[in-house]
N, C-alpha and C positions, 0 to 999 in steps of 0.2 A: 271244576277248573284244575288242569293238569299245568303244573309249574315244570317249564322249561330247566333242564339241568343244565348250569353255566359250567363252561371250560375254567379250569383253575387259571387265574391271572397271574401272570409273569410279573407284572409291575411297569415292564416296559417292552417295547418291541424292538429296541435298539441293540441288536445283537450281531456279532459277525458271523456266528456259528448257525448251522441249520437246525439245529436240535438242541435240546437241553443235555443230552447225553454227549455230544461232542464238545459242548461249553464247559462239561463237568471234566472230562477227559482233558482238554486243554489248559483247565485250571490246575489239575493234579501236575499235569508235565510243568507247568510254569514254576510251580511251588518246589517243585523236585529240582528243577535248575538252579532256583535261587537256594536251598538247602545245600546242593553240593558247590556252588559258587562260594558261600560262606564257610564251607567246611574246608576248602581248599586255600582261603585266605587267611583264617584262623589257624590253620593247621600249618602254617609255615614256622 
């Protein structure tokens, strides 16, 4: 009996992004924006 390979389960299908790559890039941009914001506020 051959077992079917299962795709990796992301855990949720609730995502505004069409792919995992776009989600990762969006998270990096968001984190960068937060870091720059903190740098500006603290750097005063």
